C-alpha positions as CSV (number, residue, x, y, z in Angstrom):
1,M,-9.8,-24.6,-21.1
2,E,-6.8,-25.6,-19.0
3,G,-4.5,-23.2,-20.9
4,A,-7.0,-20.4,-20.4
5,K,-7.0,-21.0,-16.6
6,D,-3.2,-21.0,-16.5
7,A,-3.2,-17.6,-18.3
8,G,-5.0,-16.0,-15.4
9,L,-3.4,-13.5,-13.0
10,T,-1.7,-15.2,-10.1
11,L,-1.0,-13.6,-6.7
12,T,2.7,-13.1,-7.7
13,G,1.6,-11.6,-11.0
14,A,-0.8,-9.3,-9.3
15,M,2.0,-8.1,-6.9
16,A,4.2,-7.3,-10.0
17,E,1.4,-5.4,-11.7
18,V,0.7,-3.4,-8.6
19,K,4.4,-2.5,-8.1
20,A,4.6,-1.4,-11.8
21,G,1.3,0.4,-12.2
22,N,-0.1,1.6,-8.8
23,P,-0.8,5.3,-9.0
24,S,0.2,6.1,-5.4
25,L,3.6,4.3,-5.9
26,A,4.1,6.1,-9.2
27,A,3.5,9.5,-7.6
28,A,5.9,8.7,-4.7
29,R,8.6,7.8,-7.2
30,R,8.2,11.1,-9.0
31,Q,8.4,12.9,-5.6
32,L,11.6,11.0,-5.0
33,G,13.0,12.5,-8.2
34,L,12.5,16.0,-6.8
35,L,14.4,15.1,-3.6
36,E,17.2,13.7,-5.7
37,A,17.5,17.0,-7.5
38,E,17.6,18.7,-4.1
39,V,20.8,16.7,-3.3
40,V,22.5,18.1,-6.5
41,M,21.3,21.7,-5.8
42,N,22.4,21.7,-2.1
43,S,25.8,20.1,-2.8
44,A,26.8,22.9,-5.3
45,Y,29.5,25.3,-4.3
46,P,28.5,29.0,-4.4
47,N,28.8,30.6,-7.9
48,P,31.2,33.4,-8.6
49,S,30.0,36.8,-9.7
50,I,31.4,39.3,-12.3
51,E,30.8,43.0,-12.5
52,I,31.8,45.2,-15.4
53,E,31.7,49.0,-15.5
54,K,32.5,51.0,-18.6
55,Q,32.7,54.8,-19.0
56,T,30.0,56.4,-21.2
57,S,31.9,59.6,-21.5
58,G,35.6,60.5,-21.6
59,D,37.9,57.7,-22.7
60,I,35.7,54.9,-24.1
61,N,38.5,52.4,-23.4
62,D,38.3,52.9,-19.7
63,Y,36.6,50.1,-17.8
64,S,36.5,48.3,-14.4
65,L,36.2,44.5,-14.1
66,K,35.4,42.8,-10.8
67,A,35.3,39.0,-10.3
68,V,34.3,37.7,-6.8
69,Q,34.1,34.1,-5.4
70,P,32.3,33.6,-2.0
71,V,34.4,31.3,0.2
72,P,32.4,30.0,3.2
73,L,34.4,29.4,6.3
74,T,32.5,26.2,7.0
75,R,31.7,23.2,4.8
76,R,28.3,24.7,4.2
77,S,27.7,23.1,0.8
78,G,28.9,19.7,2.1
79,T,26.6,19.9,5.1
80,A,23.7,21.0,3.0
81,G,24.3,18.2,0.5
82,A,24.6,15.6,3.2
83,A,21.3,16.8,4.8
84,A,19.5,16.6,1.4
85,R,21.0,13.2,0.8
86,A,19.8,11.9,4.1
87,A,16.3,13.3,3.4
88,Y,16.4,11.6,0.0
89,E,17.4,8.3,1.5
90,A,14.6,8.7,4.2
91,A,12.1,9.2,1.4
92,Q,13.4,6.0,-0.3
93,K,12.6,4.1,2.9
94,E,9.2,5.8,3.1
95,L,8.6,4.5,-0.5
96,E,9.4,1.0,0.7
97,A,6.9,1.4,3.6
98,L,4.3,2.6,1.1
99,E,5.0,-0.4,-1.1
100,T,4.5,-2.7,1.8
101,A,1.1,-1.1,2.6
102,V,0.0,-1.2,-1.0
103,R,1.2,-4.8,-1.4
104,G,-0.8,-5.8,1.7
105,A,-3.9,-4.1,0.2
106,A,-3.4,-5.9,-3.1
107,R,-3.0,-9.3,-1.3
108,K,-6.4,-8.7,0.4
109,A,-8.0,-7.6,-2.8
110,W,-6.7,-10.6,-4.7
111,Y,-7.9,-13.1,-2.1
112,A,-11.2,-11.2,-1.9
113,L,-11.6,-11.6,-5.6
114,R,-10.8,-15.3,-5.6
115,I,-13.3,-15.9,-2.8
116,A,-15.9,-13.7,-4.5
117,R,-15.6,-16.0,-7.5
118,E,-16.1,-19.0,-5.4
119,R,-19.2,-17.4,-3.9
120,R,-20.5,-16.7,-7.4
121,N,-19.9,-20.3,-8.4
122,F,-21.6,-21.5,-5.3
123,E,-24.7,-19.3,-6.0
124,E,-24.8,-20.6,-9.5
125,T,-24.8,-24.2,-8.3
126,N,-27.5,-23.3,-5.7
127,L,-29.7,-21.7,-8.4
128,R,-29.5,-24.8,-10.6
129,F,-30.4,-26.9,-7.6
130,S,-33.3,-24.7,-6.7
131,M,-34.6,-24.8,-10.3
132,D,-34.2,-28.6,-10.3
133,I,-36.3,-28.9,-7.2
134,L,-38.9,-26.5,-8.7
135,N,-39.1,-28.7,-11.8
136,K,-39.6,-31.8,-9.8
137,I,-42.3,-30.2,-7.7
138,E,-44.1,-29.1,-10.9
139,I,-44.1,-32.8,-12.0
140,R,-45.3,-33.9,-8.5
141,L,-48.1,-31.3,-8.7
142,Q,-49.4,-32.8,-11.9
143,S,-49.5,-36.3,-10.3
144,G,-51.1,-34.9,-7.1
145,E,-48.1,-35.6,-4.9
146,A,-47.5,-31.9,-4.2
147,G,-49.8,-29.0,-3.6
148,N,-49.9,-25.4,-4.8
149,A,-48.3,-24.2,-1.5
150,D,-45.3,-26.4,-2.3
151,L,-45.0,-24.9,-5.8
152,A,-45.3,-21.3,-4.5
153,R,-42.7,-21.9,-1.9
154,A,-40.3,-23.5,-4.5
155,K,-40.8,-20.4,-6.8
156,V,-40.0,-18.1,-3.9
157,E,-36.8,-20.0,-3.0
158,T,-35.8,-20.1,-6.7
159,S,-36.3,-16.3,-7.1
160,R,-34.3,-15.8,-3.9
161,S,-31.5,-17.9,-5.2
162,G,-31.5,-15.8,-8.4
163,F,-31.2,-12.6,-6.4
164,H,-28.3,-14.1,-4.3
165,L,-26.5,-14.9,-7.6
166,Q,-26.9,-11.3,-8.7
167,E,-25.5,-10.2,-5.3
168,A,-22.6,-12.5,-5.8
169,E,-21.9,-11.2,-9.4
170,T,-22.0,-7.6,-8.0
171,A,-19.5,-8.5,-5.2
172,L,-17.3,-10.2,-7.8
173,N,-17.2,-7.2,-10.1
174,A,-16.6,-4.9,-7.1
175,A,-13.6,-7.0,-6.0
176,A,-12.2,-7.0,-9.5
177,G,-12.6,-3.2,-9.6
178,E,-10.7,-2.9,-6.3
179,L,-7.8,-5.0,-7.6
180,N,-7.8,-3.2,-11.0
181,A,-7.6,0.2,-9.3
182,L,-4.6,-1.0,-7.2
183,M,-2.9,-2.1,-10.4
184,G,-3.5,1.3,-12.1
185,R,-6.3,0.0,-14.4
186,R,-9.8,1.2,-14.9
187,P,-12.1,-0.6,-12.4
188,E,-14.3,-2.0,-15.1
189,A,-11.5,-3.5,-17.1
190,P,-11.7,-7.3,-17.8
191,L,-9.7,-9.3,-15.2
192,A,-9.0,-13.0,-15.4
193,I,-7.4,-14.6,-12.3
194,S,-5.7,-17.9,-11.9
195,E,-7.6,-20.9,-10.7
196,N,-4.6,-21.9,-8.5
197,G,-1.6,-19.7,-7.8
198,G,-1.6,-18.8,-4.2
199,F,-5.1,-19.9,-3.2
200,S,-6.6,-23.0,-1.6
201,L,-10.2,-23.6,-0.6
202,A,-9.0,-25.8,2.2
203,P,-5.7,-24.2,3.5
204,A,-3.7,-25.8,6.3
205,P,-2.7,-22.8,8.4
206,P,0.6,-23.2,10.2
207,A,0.7,-22.8,14.0
208,L,1.3,-19.3,15.1
209,D,4.7,-18.4,16.5
210,P,5.0,-16.5,19.8
211,L,4.1,-12.8,19.6
212,E,7.7,-11.8,20.4
213,K,9.0,-13.4,17.2
214,Y,6.6,-11.4,14.9
215,T,7.4,-8.2,16.8
216,E,11.1,-8.8,16.4
217,L,10.7,-9.4,12.7
218,A,8.6,-6.3,12.3
219,L,11.1,-4.0,14.1
220,A,14.0,-5.5,12.0
221,R,12.3,-5.5,8.6
222,R,10.0,-2.5,8.6
223,A,11.3,0.5,6.6
224,E,9.7,3.2,8.9
225,P,12.3,3.0,11.7
226,R,15.2,3.3,9.1
227,S,13.4,6.2,7.5
228,L,13.1,7.9,10.9
229,A,16.8,7.4,11.6
230,L,17.7,9.0,8.3
231,K,15.3,11.9,9.1
232,N,17.0,12.4,12.4
233,K,20.4,12.5,10.6
234,A,19.0,15.1,8.2
235,A,17.6,17.1,11.1
236,D,21.0,17.1,12.9
237,L,22.7,18.3,9.7
238,A,20.1,20.9,9.2
239,V,20.8,22.3,12.7
240,D,24.5,22.5,11.9
241,L,23.8,24.1,8.5
242,E,21.6,26.9,10.0
243,K,24.1,27.6,12.7
244,S,26.9,27.8,10.2
245,K,25.0,30.6,8.4
246,K,25.5,32.8,11.5
247,L,29.1,33.2,10.4
248,P,30.2,35.8,7.9
249,V,31.0,34.6,4.4
250,P,34.3,35.9,2.9
251,E,34.4,37.0,-0.7
252,L,37.7,36.8,-2.6
253,G,38.2,38.4,-5.9
254,I,40.2,40.5,-8.3
255,I,39.6,43.9,-9.7
256,R,41.0,44.9,-13.1
257,T,40.8,48.5,-14.2
258,Q,42.0,50.6,-17.1
259,E,42.0,54.4,-16.9
260,G,43.7,56.7,-19.3
261,G,45.4,53.9,-21.1
262,I,47.0,52.6,-17.8
263,G,45.9,49.1,-16.6
264,A,46.0,48.0,-13.0
265,S,45.0,44.9,-11.0
266,R,44.3,44.5,-7.3
267,L,43.0,41.8,-5.0
268,F,39.6,42.1,-3.3
269,L,38.5,40.8,0.1
270,G,35.0,41.3,1.3
271,L,32.6,39.9,4.0
272,E,28.9,39.2,3.9
273,L,27.9,40.2,7.5
274,P,24.8,38.7,9.1
275,L,24.4,41.9,10.9
276,W,20.7,42.7,10.9
277,Y,19.4,39.1,10.9
278,N,21.6,36.4,12.5
279,N,19.6,33.4,11.1
280,N,18.0,32.9,14.6
281,G,14.6,31.9,13.2
282,E,16.0,29.2,10.9
283,V,18.1,27.8,13.8
284,K,15.1,27.7,16.1
285,R,13.0,26.0,13.5
286,A,15.7,23.4,12.8
287,L,16.0,22.7,16.5
288,A,12.2,22.3,16.9
289,Q,12.1,19.9,13.9
290,R,14.8,17.8,15.5
291,A,13.0,17.7,18.8
292,V,9.7,16.6,17.1
293,L,11.6,13.6,15.5
294,G,13.0,12.7,18.9
295,Y,9.5,12.0,20.2
296,E,8.5,10.2,17.0
297,E,10.8,7.3,17.6
298,K,9.0,6.0,20.7
299,R,5.6,6.6,19.0
300,L,6.6,4.7,15.9
301,E,7.9,1.7,17.9
302,L,4.7,1.5,19.9
303,E,2.6,1.8,16.7
304,I,4.5,-1.1,15.1
305,R,4.1,-3.2,18.2
306,R,0.4,-2.5,18.3
307,E,-0.1,-3.4,14.6
308,V,1.8,-6.7,15.1
309,Y,-0.2,-7.5,18.3
310,S,-3.5,-6.8,16.6
311,A,-2.6,-8.9,13.5
312,W,-1.4,-11.7,15.8
313,L,-4.6,-11.8,17.8
314,E,-6.9,-11.5,14.7
315,L,-5.0,-14.1,12.7
316,G,-5.2,-16.6,15.6
317,L,-9.0,-16.0,15.9
318,A,-9.3,-16.3,12.1
319,Q,-7.6,-19.7,12.1
320,K,-9.9,-20.9,14.9
321,R,-13.0,-19.7,13.0
322,L,-11.8,-21.3,9.8
323,A,-11.2,-24.7,11.5
324,A,-14.7,-24.6,13.1
325,A,-16.4,-23.6,9.9
326,R,-14.6,-26.3,7.9
327,E,-15.6,-29.0,10.3
328,T,-19.3,-27.9,10.2
329,V,-19.4,-27.5,6.4
330,F,-17.9,-30.9,5.8
331,L,-20.6,-32.5,8.0
332,L,-23.3,-30.7,5.9
333,N,-21.9,-31.6,2.5
334,D,-24.5,-34.3,1.8
335,L,-27.2,-33.0,4.1
336,R,-29.1,-31.1,1.5
337,R,-29.0,-33.9,-1.1
338,V,-30.3,-36.4,1.5
339,A,-33.0,-34.0,2.6
340,A,-34.1,-33.5,-1.1
341,Q,-34.4,-37.2,-1.6
342,D,-36.4,-37.5,1.6
343,Y,-38.8,-34.9,0.5
344,L,-39.2,-36.3,-3.0
345,S,-39.8,-39.8,-1.4
346,G,-42.4,-38.4,0.9
347,K,-40.4,-38.9,4.1
348,I,-40.4,-35.2,5.1
349,G,-42.4,-32.1,4.2
350,L,-41.2,-29.2,2.1
351,T,-40.8,-27.0,5.1
352,A,-38.4,-29.4,6.7
353,F,-36.4,-29.6,3.5
354,Y,-36.1,-25.9,3.1
355,E,-35.0,-25.5,6.8
356,T,-32.3,-28.0,6.1
357,N,-31.5,-26.1,2.9
358,R,-31.2,-22.8,4.8
359,V,-28.7,-24.3,7.3
360,F,-26.7,-25.8,4.4
361,L,-26.5,-22.4,2.6
362,E,-25.7,-20.4,5.8
363,E,-22.9,-22.7,6.8
364,N,-21.3,-22.8,3.3
365,L,-21.4,-19.0,3.1
366,S,-20.1,-18.8,6.7
367,Y,-17.2,-21.0,5.6
368,L,-16.4,-18.7,2.6
369,D,-16.5,-15.7,5.0
370,A,-14.2,-17.5,7.4
371,L,-11.9,-18.3,4.5
372,N,-11.8,-14.7,3.4
373,G,-11.1,-13.6,7.0
374,Y,-8.2,-16.0,7.3
375,Y,-6.6,-14.8,4.0
376,E,-7.2,-11.2,4.9
377,K,-5.6,-11.6,8.4
378,T,-2.7,-13.5,6.8
379,A,-2.1,-10.5,4.5
380,Q,-2.4,-8.2,7.5
381,M,0.3,-10.1,9.3
382,A,2.5,-10.1,6.2
383,A,2.2,-6.3,6.0
384,A,2.8,-5.8,9.7
385,T,6.1,-7.8,9.5
386,N,7.0,-6.6,6.0
387,N,7.0,-10.2,4.7
388,G,7.1,-9.7,0.9
389,E,7.1,-13.4,0.0
390,E,4.4,-14.5,-2.4
391,K,3.3,-18.1,-2.7
């Protein structure tokens, strides 16, 4: 059994599966390949052209051959290639940002699955306890120590426990489906997770650092600001490129002719004149795109600061809730067992026992909710600061 437990999926293993199989990441990587091709296309020098004319009447040996090479006055291909390369590198950073978001969602899903399994185990234990109480009440009924009302109440509570177990099973399967989907698997695929590996039922949360430290880490680590800087670079180059297209493009070539058995060669110089349309629309569009990105920098910084601030507040609250819930649930650990013994010994009535049982159940479930909240907010802070470390 121990070997089977060790074979389960750990948090680190889940992160590796997500990185390899997540459909959104796979699609983003394919899109990156398109942008890489754009770098090659835009870096290419203009192709030459060749024109051949041959007589269809008269001397069939007469012909005219014209070879032309456009020679841009500016480094147009270099600028276009640099702009495409900056756009490609910006997309790489966007992929890093997407990986951070998907990794954060996977962390939450893995923790949710682990806690859903603990909830299922708790409900299984509670159902066995309820059935044990029911069996003992049936025995007491035969000896006259309990009445039909006690038996009916015990059956109701046992039935309720069975339904809660079904709820827990459904929640467990839903959590497994969520993690499977993030790993690129069918949601109903079997999924075994590790008993240990990155999870504790009684974690010891470290003290939170000041907000400024998390904000500083986020601004330094997050890929979005670096992606925006590269987009700005690409936008500047795009403006230069479109402005360069206002200039005429010289065409150098050679013309070779043969007429009446006499061959001749002459050089050719031409110009492609932007006479009717001076690329004004493209220049205006490139300038507008650059202006939009200028406003985006401030918005992005504020958004990152907001995410970190929200994560910092919520993680602090989650830690406090977990500490309070843990203290309560530890005090109640033996409460139900003692109450059951008191009922069976005739010290308290069944109603008093089930009231104690209700408090016991509520506080244990509240602790699992607090635990889930703590791990979820921990994952949220890790995503906000781009902390990719897995424990």
